[in-house]
N, C-alpha and C positions, 0 to 999 in steps of 0.2 A: 418173370425174374423173381427168384426167391428173396426172402428178407435178408439172408446172409450175403447174397450177391449184391443187393442194393447197398448194404452197408460197405461192402468192399469198394464199389464204384464211388460212393460218396467219400470214403476215406482217401481214395486215390486223388479225387478232385480237390479235396481240402489240402492234401499234401502239396499239390502244385501251387495252390493259392497261398498257403502259409506253412512252409516246410517245418516239420517237427521231427527232430532226431529220434524221438521215441518210437516213431512209426516203423522203424526198422526192427523193433523187437517183436518176435512172433508171440501170438496169444497161446497160453497154456492149453493142453488138450482138454482138461477138465476145468470147467468154470464154476466158481462159487456163486450161488444165486443170492441176490440181495434186492429187496424192494425199498425204494426211496420214497418217502412221503413228501409231496409238494404242498405248500399251504394255499395254493390256488390253482387255477386252470392252466392248461398248456398255452402260455402266452410268451412273448419275447422276454419278459422278466426272467423266465426260467430257461432262456436260450442256452446258457452254459451247460445245464444238465442234459438237455436233449442233443445238443451238438456233440457233447462228449461221448454220448452213446453212438451217434452216427459216425463219428470219427474213429471209433474203435478204441477210444481212450480207456474205457472200462475193460474191454476184452483183453487188451494188452497187459492189463494188470490182473488178469485172471478172474474177472467178475462178469456175471451175466445180470444186468440190471433191468428192472422194470420200475415203472412209476405209478404211484397212486396219488389221488388228489383229495384235499379236504377244503373246508370253507373258512379259510383265514389262518393267520399266524397264531392266534390264541388256541384255536382248535388243534393245530399241528403240534404246538408245544405240549398240550395236555395228552394227546394221543401218543407221542413219542415218549413222554414221561411215564405213561402207563406201561410201556414196553410189551403190551400184549400182542400186537400185530406188527407194529413198526418200531424201530429203534434208532433210525437215522433219517434226517430229512431237512427241509427248509423251514424257516420261521422268520422272525424279525428280532432285532436286538431288544426292542422294548418288550415284546411278548416273552422273550427268553428271560429277561431280568425280572419281570413281574411274576412269571411262573416260578422262577427259582425262589423268590421271596415267599411264595405260598407253599414251598416244600416240594415242588415238582422236580423230580430228579433228572435234570437235563443240564447240559453245558454247551457253550458255543465252541465249535471247532474252527470255523472260518467266518469272516465277515466280507460280503461282496459289496454292499452299499455302505460306505462310510458315513453317509448322511441320509436322512429320510427323503424319499422321492415324493412324499405326499404333498398334494396341492389342494387348495380350495378353488374350484373352478366355477365360472359363471358365464352367462351370455355376454359377448363383447359389448353390446349396446348398453348394458346395465352399469358398466364402469365400476365394478367391485375389484379394486386393485390393491387395497390395504385392509388389514384385519378390521380396522374401525369402520370400514365401509359396510361391514356385515350388520351394523346396528340398524334395526328396523326391517331386516330382511329375513327370509325363511331359508334355513339350511337343512338339507336332507342328510340324515345319518343312518348308517346301516347297523342294525342290532348285532352285537357281538364282534364287530370289527375293531381291530387294533387302532384304526383311524379315529375312533372315538376318544381314546386316550391321547392320541397325538393332537386332536382338536383341543382337549383340555390343556395340553402343554402350550398350544398357541395362545389360548386365552390368558394363561398365567404369565407367559413371557411378555405379553403386550398389555398386561393389566386391564383386560377388557371385562366389562360387566356382562356376564352370561345372560342375565335376565332381559337384556335389551336385544337379544338375538332369538328369533323364534325357531325352534327345532321341531322337526317332524321325522317320522320313520319312513325310510325308503328301502328299495331293494338295490342289488348291485346292477344298476342300469342307469343310463343317462336320460331315460324316457321322461322322468318327471321334470328335468330341466328343459328339455326340448319342448315339452307341452306347457311350460311355464307354470307348473304346479309348485315349484320351488325356485328360489332365486340363485341358489348355489348348492353344489355337492362337493364331496371330498373323496379323493382316490389317489392312487399312484399316478404320476405324470404320464408314464408310458402305457397306461391302461385306457380307461374311458376318455380322458382328455385327448390323447393322441388319436383315438378313433374318431372323435368329432372333428379334429383338425384335418385328418385325412379325408373326411367327407366334405371338406370345404367350409365348415362352420367356423364362425369367429367366436373365440372364447377368450376370457381373461383368467389368468391363474395367479393365485397367491401361494408362493412356495414357502412351506413352513420352515425350511432350513434357512430362508432369507430373513425370517422374522423370529429368530431366537430359539427355535426348537433344535437342540443339539442332541442327537441320539443315533446310535447305530440302527440300521434297518436290515435288509435281506441278509440272512446268515445261514450257516449249516450247523445243525445241532445234533447231539448224540445223547442217548440214554446213559445214565451213570453206570448201571449194571453192565450194559453192553461194553462201555469203555473199560470197565474193570476186567473184562474177559479178554485175554491176550489175542485170541483168534479174531474176535470182532473188532478189537482195537486196530489190528492190522488191516482189516477190511475198511474200517472208517478212514484210515490214513490213505488208502488207495482211492477211495471215493473222493476224498478231499483233493488229491493230486489230479485225478481225472477231470473233476469239475473245474478245477483251475485251468486246465487246458482248454476246456470249452469256453469259459469266460474270457480267456486271453484272446480267443478267436473273435469274440464279440467286441472286445475292447479295441483290438488292433484293426479289424476288418469288418466293421458293422454292415457294410453293403453286401459283402459275401455271406456273412452270417444270416442276414435277412433273406437272401436268395435261397439258401439251403433250408432255412426255417419255413419259408413259404411252401417249399416242395414237400416238407413233412406235414404241414397243416394247410392244405389248399383252401380250407373253408374260410381262412382269414384273408381279408382284403390285402393285396400286396402293398398298396400305398400305406395302409396302417402298419403293416409289419416293418416297412422301411423306416417310417418315422419312429415307431416304438423302439426298434433295435438301435437306432442312432441315439435315442434318449438313454437307453440302457448303457450304451458305450460311454456316454458322458458320465453316468453314475459310477462307472468302473474306473474312471480316470483318477489320478492322484496316487494313493498308496499302491504297492504291488497287489495284484489280484488275490483276494482272500485274506489279506493281512488284517489282523486285529491287534490292537495295542492296549496297554494298560491305561494310557491317557484317554483313549477313545471310550473305553468301558467306564472309566471314572466319570466322564462327562455324561454318559448315558444314565448311569446310576444317580448322579447328582440331579439330573433333570427329573427323574421319576420320584426321587426323595422329596424334591421341592413341591411336588404335586400331591404328595401323600398317597402315591399309587403302589408303594411297596408294602406288603403285609408285615414285613419285618426287615431290619437292616441287613444288607448283603454286601459282600466285598467283591472285588474283581475276580479273585481266585474262586469264589463260590460259583461264578457264572461263566467263566471262560477258561479254556485250555490254552495257555500261553507257553510257547516253546522257549 
């Protein structure tokens, strides 16, 4: 079966599961090619992007989409800001605002996670359930990750003494926690923590959003120069609409979304995909999919300003495209 045939079959299946009026619109004969940069690997976090492609949501809007990956939200913001190879893709609200304060020419077009999904996770038997439980413990941090700034936000929001927590450098893996080389790690809930839970391991999570860290997370960003170009602006709006379709599927039918995502990426354990996709669905609950508000950005900027993480003052209009 060809790639086009597989997409047609999946689009038909998804139509039965979650009817979408737009599926009746035929795709244009000539498709515009666009490469979208994702700030991490092909995991359920980005299910909305991949399902949008398999549902034909991009094709129906005249787009032929491919995906590229980079190592984190900060890297994505910088690469899209440079505009050399990529001009649109995913990042996080914190990375977008920090980048903008440094003069990186990017703006947020849509926000999928209205609050950070980041958690500090540990072995269940160690009973690290509150930020203060980290005193005297060893926490693993990944160099260059936006979670480092989020950890700083957690410390500030809870008035913790950073010198009382031992920090060490780790890679993006739960290996050091499993091998008891560290007492805790930090990651998105639906990534390593969900993988461990799917394996039957007992872990405890401290959700940063439950302890005062108010900031936008997963979002869609666009390069300023590209947005100023009418042709690329039209493409960006089409990408936004298509990805919204994909995330609506995740939000409304996480079980079906997990099933199709597992077929796309059979290397991932189905139990992990099920749990991870359910967590993503919960993150998407609340505001309409993709909605970003002035109040939400004001809270994000205020959090970063209080930590001294902004290179210079910025406004909501500096960092977001609000309709």
